[in-house]
FITI-516424 format. One record per residue: residue in one letter; x, z, y of N, C-alpha, C, O in turn. Coordinates in steps of 0.001 Angstrom, whole numbers, padded with zeros to 6 digits, always signed. Atoms other than C-alpha are relative to their C-alpha. Example, Ala and Ser with C-alpha at 12.3 -4.5 7.8 and 13.67 -1.06 7.14 Angstrom:
BEGIN
A+000890+000000-001190+012300+007800-004500+000900+000000+001200+001936+000665+001181;S-000820-000060-001190+013670+007140-001060-000770+000730+001090-000261+000899+002198;
//
This chain:
BEGIN
M+000836+000339-001545-000017-000095-000052+000318+000246+001598+001165+001140+001617;I-000973+000245-001514+001075-000355+003935-000559+001434+000794-001564+002145+000797;T+000389-001440-000778+001459+002446+006165-000534+000013+000695-001313-000927+000537;A+001168-000013-001520-000486+003040+009386+001620-000204+000778+002793-000311+000420;E-001256+000506-000869+001557+002360+012364+000704+001569+000445+000217+002693+000563;F-000871-000816-000393+004298+004271+013348+001132-000087+001304+001318-001232+001714;D-001417+000281-001258+007368+004641+016374+001085+000166-001261+000854+001057-002078;Y-001471-000535+000371+010884+004654+014605+000937+000356+001198+000892+000033+002385;Q-000883-000859-000902+013493+006578+016052+001503-000106-000827+001647+000291-001984;R-001585-000625+000833+017340+006668+014970+001123+001018+000725+001863+000731+001666;V-000696-001028-001268+019051+010162+016147+001344-000086-000825+001519-000737-001855;S-001193+000036+000125+022682+010991+015997+000688+001170+000073+001917+001238+000056;S-000229-001999+000510+022712+015263+015658-000765+000102+000095-001674-000708+000283;V+001352-001021+000478+020614+017658+015167-000271+000112+001324-001493+000168+001468;A+001058-000470-000788+020176+018328+018869-000808-001417+000465-001756-001291+001240;D+000739+000970-000838+018895+015001+019839-001241+000155-001112-002340-000054-000600;A+000855+000169+001173+016774+015257+016376-001196+001352+000459-002405+001129+000397;V+000457-001184-000479+015400+018493+017543-000957-000308+001203-002186-000374+001155;A+000639+000852-001082+014724+017134+021061-001043-001402-000332-002006-001604+000408;A+000964+001095+000344+012907+014041+019631-001391+000676-001214-002455+000090-001414;L+001196-000849+000073+010612+016493+017892-000779+000771+000853-001671+001609+000719;Q+000587-001401-001290+009660+018299+020670-000845-001019+000780-002041-000818+000993;A+000680+001324-000846+008789+014846+022722-001108-000558-000936-002101-001106-000459;G+000729+000675+000619+007133+013760+019819-001107+000599-000373-002084-000146-000311;G+001131-001233+000423+004628+016920+018569-000187-000135-001338+000507-000549-002266;E-000443-000624+001962+003688+017893+015392-000600-001537-000938-000946-001584-002119;D+000873+001722+000380+002248+013801+014822+001978-000689-000650+002208-001655-001376;A-001297+000942+000655+006503+013110+014136+000667+001254-000894+000791+002471-000759;K-000804-000396+001684+008264+013933+010752+001475-001013+000317+001601-002013+001024;L-000867+000052+000496+011409+013469+009888+000606-001128-001084-000153-001482-001986;L+000038+001123+001283+012903+010823+007565+001809+000052-000362+002663-000515+000321;A-001200+000590+000916+016142+011029+005176+000451-000658-000883+001266-001516-000546;G+000198+000397+000534+016072+010100+002388-001539-001056-000779-001702-001901-001659;G+001213+001021+000360+012376+008884+002411-000847+000714-001387-002073+000816-001381;H+000669+000077+001735+011484+009858-001558-001772+000789+000360-002894+000546-000084;S+001118-000836+000661+009179+012563-000764-001025-000743+001049-002176-000976+000678;L+001248+000065-000807+007437+011316+002674-000404-001252-000634-001168-001158-001595;V+000610+001297+000088+006874+007419+002392-000862-000272-001230-001350-001398-001140;P+000750+000016+000813+004947+007686-000629-001049+000272+000438-002009-000462+000204;L+000888-000545+000095+002862+009851+000622-000803-001157+001558-001997-001269+001838;M+000401+000836-000876+002559+007364+003576-000683-001476-000416-001489-002177+000196;K+000410+001248+000792+002013+004495+001290-001650+000249-000421-002588-000547-000389;L+001428-000903+000698-001018+006967-000201-001091-000090+001473-002289+000190+001467;R+000808-000705-001603-002267+007207+003836-000279+001478-000286-001217+002012+000305;L+000034-001707-000136-001910+011021+002911+000993+000355+000985+001134+001561+001187;A-001118-000576-001134+000789+011290+005567-000300-001350+000641-000310-002457+000102;A+000075+001028-001050+000075+009376+009033+001120+000369+000961+000805-000051+002075;P-000953-000083-001605+003064+010305+011619-000111-000999+000419-000122-002096-000139;S-000163+001039-001367+002968+008715+015064+001480-000722+000326+001910-001822+000672;R-001643+000717+000311+006583+008590+014748+000814+000788-001263+000588+001807-001916;L-001512-000549+001193+009659+009210+012301+001029-000409+000583+001178-001395+001305;I-000990-000386-000727+012606+010193+013189+001705-000095-001013+002336+000673-001740;D-001238-000023+001527+015690+008903+011095+001557+000765+000595+002277+000520+001563;I-000857-000742-000469+018179+011528+010934+001070+000033-001040+001947+000897-001036;S-001238+000553+001401+020400+009978+007527+001587-000799+000722+002504-001419+000185;G-001558+000746-000073+023289+008802+009647+000141+001604+001345+000785+001112+002272;V-000283-001259-000114+023511+012617+011346+001149+000472-000522+001100+000708-001729;P-001200-000555+000943+027206+013916+010607+000025+001059-000465-000792+001811+000067;G-000282-001519+000103+028189+017006+009128-001713+000494-001079-001967+001690-001219;L+001162-000634+001003+024665+017395+006621-000023-000267-000744-000938+000169-001442;A-000236+000128+001833+025789+016083+003473+001285+000534-000568+002323-000077-000316;G-001204-000275+000676+028309+018042+001440-000330+001822-000381-001141+002600+000122;I+000286-000960+000284+028775+021022-000377+001053+000569-000111+002042-000086-000440;E-001329-001360+000052+031271+024646-000242-000175+000623-000486-001358+000875-000713;R+000243-001187+000514+031715+027104-001719+000633+001072+001127+001661+000699+001693;D-000264-000595-000988+032028+030145+000772+000162+001241-000360-000565+002131+000080;G+000052-001883+000570+032998+033461-000903-001283-000354-000953-001546-001253-001751;A+001122-000770+001463+030040+034851-002907-001214-001042+000303-002321-000887-000213;Q+001555+000570+000425+027666+031842-001884+000075-001587+000251+001168-001852+000751;W-000252+000948+000066+027095+028018-001902-000444-000483+001279-001544-000012+001571;R+000834+000755-001058+026203+026152+001133-000068-001649-000312+000834-002262-000884;I+000599+001103+000568+024603+022957+000619-000520-001162+001522-001728-001012+001705;G+000650+000346-000730+023855+020747+003571-001254-000651-000189-001702-000434-001315;A+001415+000062+000241+020260+019106+004056+000111-000821-000396-000666-000991-001336;L+000226+001509+000512+021146+015546+003449+001089-000353-000851+001840-001318-000712;T-000961-000155+001315+023212+016069+000540-001365-000719-001132-002502-000301-001347;P+000927+000698+001115+021565+013589-002179-000129+001205-000992+000306+002352-000893;H+000175-000915+001276+020383+014978-005638+001055-000336-000996+001735+000519-001564;A-001316+000363+000925+022877+012813-007773+001483+001010+000471+002234+001329-000451;R-001095-000337-000216+025742+014535-005902-000111+001494+000228+000758+002190+000753;L+000253-001592+000268+024045+018087-006464+000261+000173-001466+000718+001004-002252;A-000217+000169+001761+024021+016927-009664+001426-000010-001248+001642+000301-002420;A-001422-000237+000667+027564+016580-010398+000831+000820+000755+002009+000646+001067;S-000744-001317-000884+028303+019727-008477+000101+001235-000893-000732+001361-001791;D+000226-000803+001051+029200+022754-010237-001042+001599+000788-000651+002766+000766;V+000683-000629-000967+026425+024572-008001-001233+000480-001257-002380+000043-001157;G+000604-000739+000840+025012+026780-011326-001192-000966-000313-001079-002155-000611;L+000982+000343-000137+021406+026350-011355-000860-001044+000257-001971-001097-000271;L+000053+000461-001022+020989+023838-009155+000350-001585-000664-000491-002459-000873;N-000401+001136+000732+023164+021027-010803-000924-000775-001248-001141-001862-001784;R+000836+001163+001441+021021+020646-013502-001383+000106+000105-002081-000274-000835;V+000991+000485-000176+018091+020788-012088-000354-001300+001097-001475-001790+001231;A+000545+001129-000277+018558+017889-009895+000544-000870-000596+000463-001991-000095;A+000099+001575+000915+019798+015610-012749-001290-000200-000844-001446-001185-001566;T+001577+000359+000507+015921+016151-013952-000688-000757+000711-001720-001274+000284;I+001392+000606-000948+014440+014539-010715-000159-001761-000234+000612-002597+000238;A+000036+000939-000525+013293+011619-011094+000699-001492-000714+000212-002064-001690;D-000969+001792+000606+015729+008058-011952+000928+000167+000718+000622+000814+001718;P-001050+000409-000702+019112+007411-010604-000451-000642+001325+000535-000703+002059;Q-000056+000856-000858+017633+005414-007827-000401+001346+001231+000158+001522+002313;V+000670-001277-001007+015571+008745-006118+001293+000805-000099+001605+001603+000785;R-000873-001435-000193+018314+010820-006859+001131-000170+000592+001792+000866+000662;N-000827+000681-000544+020926+008695-005093-000381-000245+001922+000274-000731+002844;R+000844+000495-001699+018443+008528-001562-000627+001156+000187-000789+001582+001331;G+000611-001231-000657+016646+011770-002095+000769+000942+000303+001878+000958-000231;T-000591-001002-000593+017628+014789-000235-000096+001583-000110-000997+002074+000571;I+000676-001643+000042+017636+018901-001133-000609+000064+001442-001559+000833+001585;G+000444-000914-001287+016903+019348+002401-001587-000427+000194-002446+000334+000641;G+001104+000776-000438+013954+016555+002541-001185+000492-001259-002405+000625-001167;S+001154-000946+001217+012616+018204-001201-000452+001159+000213-001452+001502-000419;L+000257-001255-000058+012683+021781+000270-001206+000023+001586-001953+000862+002090;A+001151-000099-001441+010658+020695+003557-000861-000594-000078-001794-000655+000723;H+001704+000903+000584+008218+018690+002005-001121+000672-000627-002235+000186-000818;G+000053-000945+000888+007537+021749+000118-001411-000289-001032-002472+000278-000772;D+000684+000353+000800+005575+020140-002928+000013+001058-001083+001124+001422-001470;P-000671-000997+001073+005071+022798-005687+000398+000159-000950+000816+001165-001524;A+000119+000062+000757+005142+020679-007978+001803-001083-000093+002255-001707-001054;S-001096+000050-000181+008500+019690-006800+001439+000619-000750+001526+001845-000684;D-001334-000504+000612+012076+020309-008659+000536+001338+000621+000391+002452+000119;L-000576-000774-000569+013957+022071-006060+000217+001319+000927+001142+001989+001387;P+000495-001349-000876+012047+024692-004266-000054+001047-000900+000033+002108-000282;A+000358-000922+001575+011528+026826-007950+001322+000385-000220+001347+001594-000452;A-001061+000268+000178+015182+026369-008380+000344+000966+000907+000741+002018+000407;V-000576-000400-001207+016059+027671-005020-000352+001298+000377+000317+002088+001043;L+000736-001178-000161+013604+030331-005079+000956+000702-000685+001682+001520-000118;A+000138-001133+001333+014513+031814-008766+001908+000733+000957+002390+001850+000768;L-001233-000461-000136+018127+032119-006941+000326+000627+001047+001452+000777+001520;D-000126-000978-001561+017002+034318-003739+001008-001280+000933+001833-000806+001715;G-000267+001661-001206+018257+030996-001624-000482+000530+001381-001323+001387+001653;S+001143-000375-001531+017652+030907+002300-000013-001708+000333+000012-002643-000467;V-000291+001803-000829+017888+027385+004750-000351+000849+001193-001153+001643+001687;V-000148-000114-002122+019252+027395+008266-000643-000721+000212-000703-001699-000533;A+000674+001248-000435+016823+025567+010442+000265+000581+001941+000160+001662+002519;H-000107-000614-001054+017694+024865+014011-001424-000469+000791-002337-000794+000031;G+001002-000292-001267+015099+024647+016956+000572-000028+001349+001758+000224+001560;P-000233-000680-001503+015009+024975+020774+000281+000716+000268+000735+000869+001402;D-000521-001276-000394+015685+028282+020178+001251+000201-000265+001858+001136+000255;G-001152-000530+000674+018800+027956+018180-000326-000017-001207-001485-000330-001477;E+000051-000549+001642+019148+028748+014504-000373+001182-000135-000342+002191+000569;R+000540-001541+000496+017688+031078+012343+000174-000467-001577+000152-001575-002112;T+000054+000516+001505+018016+031608+008691-001272+000793-000382-001644+001868+000090;I+001193-000468+000630+014767+031863+006409+000553+000049-001221+001522-000595-001622;A-000431-000552+001302+014912+033480+003141-001168-001284-000893-002221-001662-000379;A+000420+000740+000409+013783+031017+000594-001587+000815-000626-002444-000042-000846;S+000932-001031+000115+010882+034026-000386-001324-000041+000674-002494+000215+000390;A+001080-000156-001271+009581+033445+003189-000370-001485+000198-001263-001681+001022;F+000044+001392-000563+009707+029466+003329-001425-001107-000070-002052-001968+000546;F+001378+001213+000923+006995+028048+000898-001230+001046+000762-001380+002264+000676;S+000984-001144-000315+004025+029223+002714-001516-000736-000719-002561-000125-000940;D+001517-000153+000178+001239+027297+001576-000020-001660-000847+001033-002297-000823;Y-000189+001263+000827+000376+023862-000697+000345-001042+001385-000324-001236+002400;M-000846+000738-001051+003002+021474+001274+000422+000636+001523+000730+000050+002561;E-000144-000677-001332+003492+023715+003930+001033+000792+000272+001224+001340-000814;T-001409-000823+000062+006862+025820+005013-000218+000574+001207-001171+000246+001914;A+000043-000545-000883+007642+028025+007500+000811-000738+001445+001139-000252+002527;L-001267+000553-001102+009812+025725+009623-000980-000524+000895-001901-001240+000503;A+000852+000745-001286+008173+024834+013159-000479-001188+000028+000158-002061-000561;P-000432+001869-000460+007115+021492+014206+001151-000562+000613+001334-001779+000667;D-000459+000698-000943+009797+021393+016398+001761+000208-000430+002797+000265+000234;E-001717-001144+001172+012968+022812+013441+000813-000852-000657+000247-001913-000393;M-000589+000861+000821+015098+020872+011437+000697+000927-000665+001518+001663-000117;L-001005-000511+000904+016404+022341+008154+000865-001071-000340+000691-002215-000758;C-001412+000727-000320+020074+021534+008555+000877+000806-001607+001995+000421-001948;E-001057-000190+000833+021397+023408+005493-000649+000945-000828-001401+001694-000204;V+000039-000759+000857+020784+025329+002403+000914+001117-000724+002080+000743-000849;R-000879-000245+000045+022268+028146+001067-000112+001150-000862-000647+002177-000443;V+000364-001179+001664+022344+030371-002866+001289+000903-000220+002474+000577-000145;P-001037-000912+000903+024359+032852-004147+000572-000704-001193-000124-001461-001869;A-001141+001045+000749+027373+031349-006362-000486+000903-001244+000242+000300-002033;M+000232-000300+000917+025984+033558-009387+000976-000044-000839+000916-000812-001799;D-000584+000158+001280+028834+034332-011260-000483+000911-000809-001039+001973-000529;G-000134-000778+000984+028804+035403-014399-001456-000412-001127-001479-000322-002355;Y+001509+000268-000039+024922+034345-014714+000129-001899-001146+001003-002761-001057;G+000476+000675+000871+023461+031796-017547-001237-000602+000868-001927-000049+001725;F+000667+001105-000723+021523+029072-016352-001417-001162-001028-001087-002023-001844;G+000501+001096+000981+018414+027085-018061-001234-000156+000953-001666+000808+001586;Y+001068+000054-000183+015260+024938-016807-000111-001262-000800+000636-002196-001092;E+000453+000742+000728+012880+023455-018681-001110-000228+000210-001898+000711+000322;K+001101+000812-000649+010115+020695-017663-000385-000435-000858+000098-000676-001965;F+000556+001115+001468+007684+018910-019293-000939-000900+001137-001856-000521+001866;H+000899+001739-000862+006392+015100-017443-000630-000544-001308-000667+000019-002402;R+000526+000822+000612+004728+012467-019003+001017-000936-000086+001483-001429-001113;R-001248+001137+000069+007386+010128-017704+001266+000672+000400+001177+001858+000715;A-001100-000249-000791+010733+010563-016483+000244+000391+000926+001029+001320+001119;E-000079+000230-001824+010202+009872-012579-001302+000849+000114-001905+000695+001176;D+001136-000289-000485+007157+011978-012982+000374+001287+000873+001486+001808+000961;W+000002-001051-000861+006505+014654-010710+000030+000936-001305+000080+000374-002399;A-000178-000854+001210+006686+017708-013168-001514+001249-000344-002059+002072+000392;V+001740-000311+000356+003232+018938-015049+000094+001843+000643-000642+002575+001304;V+000351-001759+000008+004751+022690-015287+001685-000168-000048+002055-001147-000696;A-001434-000184+000054+008633+023297-014960+000455+001564+000089-000406+002208+000687;V-000085-001369-000410+010552+027225-014988+001299-000850-000477+001706-001723-001244;A-001400+000510-000282+013751+027188-013690+000944+001519-000395+001088+001890+000770;A-000476-001043+000095+015798+030705-014911+001290+000442+000493+002030-000447+000915;A-001701-000516-000077+019145+032686-014314-000510+001336-000455-001501+001990-000129;V-000211-001220+000014+020368+035563-016112+001096+000749-000356+001793+000329-001280;K-001295-000198+000683+023116+037779-016470+000036+001195-001103-000914+001978-001104;V-000272-000678+001513+024122+039770-019709+001247+001160+000248+002367+000827+000636;L-001361-000610+000080+026413+042684-019778-000628+000993-001159-001759+001433-001367;D+000177-000974+001105+026966+044801-022739-001397-000231-001002-002108+000676-001434;G+001513+000437+000865+023887+042725-024835-001253+000323+000695-002435+000213+000369;A+001651-000140-000767+021604+043636-022279-000441-000964+001158+000551-001524+001626;C+000627+000182-000810+019522+042166-019779+000137+000209+001294-000943+000284+001882;V+000302-000649-001183+020720+043198-016351-000623-000184+001305-001114+000605+002113;D+001075+000572-000827+019215+040905-014246-000755-001102-000505-000524-001556-001626;V+000823+001070+000977+016822+038308-015040-001203-000699+001482-002199-000062+001826;R+000755+000811-000852+015201+035664-012153-000848-001220-000872-000383-001785-001862;V+000609+000923+000980+012669+033303-013528-001009-000682+001307-001439+000060+002190;A+001033+000704-001649+010387+030732-010583-000567-000894-000888-000016-001326-001900;L+000743+000691+000718+007769+028827-011727-000506-001640+001136-001107-001588+002209;T+000817+001372-000777+006817+024865-010347-001447-000486-000593-001846-000524-001757;N+001540+000115+000600+003209+023914-010340-000772+000928-000628-001920+000650-000973;M+000871-000830+000110+001911+026425-011213-001123+000812+001196-002159+001317+000762;A+000900-000211-002178+000029+027472-007191+000640-000562+000452+001589-001199-000006;S+000042+000948-001095+000040+026126-004048+001589+000306+000341+002255-000566+000900;T-001617-000128+000234+003469+027049-004078+000686+000500-000628+000361+001590-001101;P-000733-001404+000903+006638+028157-006011-000425+001238-000184-001401+001773+000343;L+000299-001248-000420+006918+031239-006788+000441+000764-001401+000173+000419-002552;R-000776-000872+000944+008819+033907-008724-000596+000537-001460-001393+001335-000968;A+000733-000404+001414+007359+034945-012545+000498+001484-000056+001240+001735-001006;G-000096-001168-000314+007636+038728-011332-000446+000402-002048+000483+000699-002800;A+000236-000850+001024+006158+039937-014694+000917+000061-001104+001284+001012-001794;V-001154+000342+001466+008628+037972-017288+001302+000514+000983+002181+000418+000126;E-001259-000521-000375+011582+039271-015262+000265+001389-000090+001310+001937-000439;A+000367-001864+000080+010274+043086-015030+000436+000095-001569+001472+000613-001988;A+000156-000229+001744+009518+042787-019122+001565+000147-000561+001971+000958-001394;L-001086+000450+000810+013103+041215-019620+001588+001017+000859+002708+001244+000401;R-000991-000977-000730+015196+043494-016999+000169+000975-001205-000701+001587-001825;G+000023-001691+000698+016907+046139-019093+000309-000559-001415+001314-000013-001871;Q+000490-000170+001095+016255+044959-022326+000973-000658-001086+001279-001720-000543;P-001142+001220+000979+018845+043113-025289-000549-001316+000187-001702-001741+000266;A-000144+001596-000067+019728+039601-024978-000718-000288-001675+000136-000666-002477;T+000161+000864+001292+017725+038557-028401-001131-000156+000274-001786+000386+001164;A+001099+001245+000348+015105+036173-029455-001201+000583+000121-002162-000079+000515;E+001481-000645+000077+012305+038787-029749-000310+000816+001378-001327+001450+001659;A+000424-000662-001174+012892+040036-026330-000201-001021+001110-000704-000765+002203;V+000244+000887-001262+012951+036797-024409-001494-000484-000674-002355-000527+000205;A+001089+000519-000047+009866+035425-026369-001578+001105+000242-002763+000778+000289;A+001409-000768-000450+007531+038625-025570+000187+000000+001730-000787+000153+002467;A-000345+000099-001617+009044+038389-021859-001374-000943+000094-002572-000833+000353;A+000856+001673-000748+007988+034585-021474-001631+000297-000669-002410-000366+000015;Q+001065+000049+000122+004624+035510-023230-001269+000570+001444-002498+000512+001505;R+001060+000103-001510+003429+036530-019232+000666-001006+000535+000014-001846-000085;A+000342+000928-000187+004632+033830-017773-000918-000438+000867-000301-000885+001834;A+001108+000427-000336+001540+032868-016424-000631+001113+000489-001785+000987+000897;E+000779-001391-001095+000599+036294-014812+000452+000171+001503+001460+000555+002096;G-000437-000441-001625-000143+036285-011273-000092-001488+000383+000069-001700+001585;T+000163+001272-000562-000618+032479-011089-000826-000658+000118-001678-000254-000675;D+001232+000274-000124-003204+030328-010096+000661-001791-000218+001244-002410+000673;P-000028+001482-000065-002789+026556-011562-000728-001555+000762-000920-002639+000213;P+000729+001543-000186-004321+023568-010234-000160-001105-000747+000629-001988-001084;A+000317+001262+001407-006311+021445-012665+000492-000948+000865+000694-000776+002067;D-000512+000914-000551-004995+017935-012289-000222-001087-001235-000446-000728-002391;L-000100+001441+001155-005047+014412-014373+000762+000329-000956+000408+000296-002134;D-000815-000770+001657-002389+015850-016603-000535+000637-000866-000767+000324-002034;A+000281-001339+000425-003474+018994-017191-001217+000962+000231-001523+000793+001412;D+000998-001243-000368-006118+021671-016874+001002+001494+000139+002194+001630-000138;A-000589-001480-000240-005467+025614-015986+000704+000529-001120+001876+000859-001297;D-000459-000693+001188-005272+026829-018965+001278-000736-000935+002158-000136-001553;Y-001640+000678+000565-002556+023924-020356+000987+000959+000341+001674+001668-000394;K-001255+000290-000110-000380+024444-017930+000169+001181+000285+000961+001311+001218;C-000092-000997-000211-000786+028182-018097+001381+000070-001758+002500+000580-001706;H-000226-000416+000824+000036+027829-022284+001533-000653-000185+002374-000402-001048;L-001168+000881-000546+002792+025278-020686+001048+000767+000512+002111+000147+000474;A-000351-000827-000746+004283+028094-018923+000912+001131-000835+002084+001462-001013;R-000954-000862+001870+004828+030434-022002+000704-000821-000350+001873-000611-000026;V-001214+001121+001015+006558+027535-023951+000992-000183+000816+001905+000268+000124;L-000521-000016-000577+008840+026834-021015+000953+001023+000576+002183+001047+000601;C-000759-001754-000165+009782+030316-019892+001047+000443-001485+002210+000763-001243;E-000197-000381+001286+010710+031137-023640+001562-001060+000005+002727-000717-000196;R-001487+000904+000425+013219+027923-023771+000895-000040+001020+002025-000227+000570;A-000706-000197-001289+014792+028193-020086+000654+001203-000121+001839+001259+000205;L-000902-000841+000323+015466+031732-021167+001216+000063-001288+002249+000730-001338;V-001014-000226+000834+017128+031074-024252+001016-000706+000623+002172-000285+000614;A-001147+001177-000530+018967+028154-022558+000980+000618+000928+002163+000302+001058;A-001095-000761-001063+020138+030801-019709+001029+001034-001097+002190+001319-000804;L-000798-000994+000610+021375+033230-022513+000747-000468-000882+001531+000220-001536;A-001078+000488+001194+022983+030534-024762+001450+000571+000385+001692+001417-000476;P-001092-000291-000324+026628+031321-023130-000021+001563+000217+000362+001731+001375;A-000323-001386+000367+026717+035227-023736-000339+000288-001364-000131+001409-001828;
//
């Protein structure tokens, strides 16, 4: 389908992007890789009056280890993330769609889009990550736990630009990511991201987040509480995974009803935890 008419503006700095957002108002949108926004525009589910192309802004693509955390530029493509050493995120990025999408889509665009069926939001949430946004009042850091506010809505103000993603390095953790989808390039019907740290045979820290199980990505708090402090055994994992659907509100769609998604969450949670425990 053909998109609605829009103005196009290409900027070369973060300051210019923020100024363009202010001038364009709520109908202006940033364009990076375009693999989240453009499909919505073609379906007329989004009709921004102005697209502000930030793909050429320097300094916004790259991955850097900074002490106990990773700093990831918002324009870093999924393919680069998949080839990195960033724990859970490299596993998740490698499952996104197909090579074309992975080489054009960006982590910043994925998070700012706020789609609960997207892969990276839940992964960043599981890691207790954060994003750095720039706006007319300067820079602010937003925790992932406060970033996703509703269906395809985030804490970003209309005149703010997401510039960086930060996640803890999570040294000593094991990671797992399990996704169910009909075709490789499809959104997840349900997916589960897990990070577990084992010490002396016990799960001393457990992080689990769910994709497409509510209007936003969410943590599986019941699973985390059930497994934390327990022995790293198949029995403990299986018991904890049975609580994966607690506190969720999965949307029924053409792929699955709510009950089936709850079943998938339990099955995929167990698989993700088993993968996360494999190094231990």
